[in-house]
C-alpha positions in Angstrom: 58.2 214.4 61.7 61.5 212.6 60.2 65.0 214.0 62.2 67.1 216.6 59.8 70.5 216.7 59.9 72.4 219.8 58.3 75.8 219.6 57.1 78.4 222.3 56.8 80.4 221.7 53.8 84.3 222.8 53.7 86.0 221.1 56.4 83.0 218.5 57.1 82.2 217.0 54.0 85.3 218.1 51.9 88.8 219.1 52.6 88.8 222.5 50.7 92.6 223.6 51.6 94.2 223.7 48.0 91.4 225.3 46.4 91.0 228.0 49.2 94.5 229.1 50.0 95.5 229.1 46.5 92.5 231.4 45.9 93.1 234.0 48.7 96.9 233.8 47.7 95.9 234.9 44.0 93.8 237.9 45.6 96.3 238.8 47.9 98.7 239.2 45.1 96.4 241.3 43.3 95.8 243.6 45.9 99.5 244.1 46.2 100.3 241.6 49.0 103.0 239.5 49.4 100.9 236.0 49.5 101.8 234.0 52.7 102.2 230.3 53.1 99.1 228.0 52.5 99.3 226.7 56.3 99.6 230.3 57.2 96.0 230.6 55.8 93.9 227.7 57.2 92.3 229.9 59.9 90.3 231.3 56.9 88.4 227.9 56.2 85.7 227.9 58.0 84.6 231.8 58.2 82.9 234.0 55.6 85.8 234.7 53.5 84.8 238.4 53.3 85.6 238.6 56.8 89.1 237.0 56.7 89.7 239.7 53.7 88.5 242.3 56.1 91.2 241.3 58.7 94.2 240.7 56.4 93.5 244.2 54.2 91.8 246.5 56.6 94.7 248.8 56.6 94.3 249.4 53.0 91.2 251.5 53.2 87.1 250.8 52.5 86.8 248.3 49.4 89.6 246.5 49.8 88.5 243.5 51.2 85.5 243.5 48.6 87.8 243.7 46.0 89.9 241.0 46.9 86.6 239.1 47.3 86.1 239.5 43.7 89.5 238.4 42.9 89.3 235.4 45.1 85.7 234.3 43.4 87.4 234.9 39.9 89.9 231.8 40.4 87.7 230.0 42.8 84.6 230.0 40.1 87.0 228.5 37.8 89.8 226.4 39.4 89.3 226.6 43.4 86.3 224.8 43.8 87.5 221.6 42.2 91.3 221.8 44.3 89.2 219.9 47.0 89.2 216.5 48.6 86.0 214.3 49.6 87.0 213.0 53.2 87.4 209.2 53.5 84.2 207.7 54.9 82.0 210.8 53.6 80.1 209.2 50.6 79.3 205.8 53.1 78.1 208.2 56.0 75.7 210.3 53.8 74.4 207.1 52.0 73.5 205.2 55.5 71.9 207.9 57.0 70.1 208.8 54.2 69.0 205.2 53.8 68.0 205.1 57.5 65.3 208.2 56.5 67.3 211.1 57.9 66.5 214.2 55.8 69.8 215.7 54.8 70.6 219.4 53.7 73.7 221.5 53.4 73.9 224.6 55.5 77.3 226.5 53.9 78.9 230.2 54.3 79.8 229.1 50.8 77.5 230.7 47.9 75.0 228.3 47.0 76.3 228.0 43.3 79.7 226.9 44.3 78.3 224.6 46.5 75.8 222.9 44.1 78.7 222.5 41.4 81.3 220.7 44.4 78.3 218.4 45.5 77.6 217.4 42.0 81.7 217.2 41.3 81.6 214.7 43.7 78.5 212.9 43.1 76.7 213.4 46.4 74.1 216.1 45.7 71.5 213.0 45.2 71.8 212.5 49.3 70.7 216.1 50.2 67.1 217.5 50.0 68.0 221.2 50.0 71.5 223.1 49.7 71.4 226.7 51.2 74.5 229.0 51.2 74.9 232.7 51.1 74.2 235.2 48.2 76.8 236.4 46.4 76.7 239.7 47.4 77.5 238.1 51.2 74.1 238.0 52.9 73.4 235.2 55.0 77.2 234.2 55.2 76.8 234.5 59.0 75.8 230.9 59.9 73.2 231.8 62.5 71.6 233.8 59.7 71.7 231.3 57.3 70.3 228.7 59.8 67.3 230.9 60.8 66.6 231.3 57.0 67.0 227.1 56.4 64.2 226.8 59.3 61.7 229.3 58.1 62.2 228.4 54.3 62.1 224.5 54.9 59.4 224.7 57.8 61.7 222.8 60.2 61.2 222.5 63.8 64.5 223.0 65.6 63.7 220.4 68.3 64.3 218.1 65.1 67.2 219.3 63.7 70.9 218.9 64.2 73.9 221.2 62.8 77.3 219.1 61.9 79.9 221.2 61.5 84.1 221.4 62.0 84.3 225.0 63.3 82.7 227.0 66.1 80.8 229.4 63.8 78.7 225.9 63.0 78.0 225.4 66.9 77.3 229.1 67.4 74.6 229.0 64.8 73.2 226.1 65.9 72.7 227.2 69.3 71.7 230.7 68.2 68.7 229.0 66.7 68.4 226.5 69.4 69.4 223.2 67.5 71.5 220.5 68.8 75.0 220.4 67.3 77.9 217.7 66.7 81.5 219.1 66.4 83.7 217.2 63.8 87.3 217.1 64.5 88.9 215.4 61.7 89.2 218.9 59.8 90.0 222.3 60.7 88.4 222.9 63.9 89.8 221.8 67.4 88.3 219.8 70.2 88.9 222.8 72.4 87.2 225.1 69.9 84.5 223.1 69.3 83.8 222.1 73.0 84.3 226.0 73.8 81.4 226.7 71.1 79.1 224.5 73.1 78.9 221.2 70.8 76.6 218.8 72.4 78.6 216.1 71.1 81.8 215.7 69.3 83.0 213.0 66.5 86.4 212.3 65.2 85.6 210.8 62.0 82.3 210.7 59.4 81.9 207.1 60.8 81.6 208.5 64.1 79.1 211.1 62.6 77.1 208.2 61.4 77.0 206.2 64.7 75.8 209.2 67.2 72.6 209.0 65.1 72.2 205.4 64.2 73.1 203.7 67.4 
């Protein structure tokens, strides 16, 4: 059985800062809140976006986070998903890992249809045998639940799968399902966060991720 590598999307393959933060600012303004700066919203990159809105708008009462999410997706589906940058070295990493026979899949808390559009936009869809994301209703946005679903749907053996991601949620989701994990530090999660979550290995660049599996 060939080894399968699960890649997170935001903060691991692409830098989504501009799109995500501008869409959050748009949603907050629509909900009557003064938007904060993009840098103050970096903590929102990684966790399920609904959870972030619940933390920011919980005092507005039931349903406020869900309303904000609708505004967020309104802008994100038209503009935000393309306000994104492929990290340097990612294309080469995916090409080389694929060429060496690894099976690559996406495991993201982003809705699947958005993930598919982003991968198509950057011309990297062909490297992935499957793309797994959450549903539009928010189900399977928890990384642990998503990975569990992925393993069952793709009939994968956990001992042959590694999760690669930039936040503790990726590492914790991997551990919950008995997967090996690689934490990347070139994005939004710190080495301290990833080590504390239990990452088996740490990579500082896409090239270092590649070396972990090819050397």
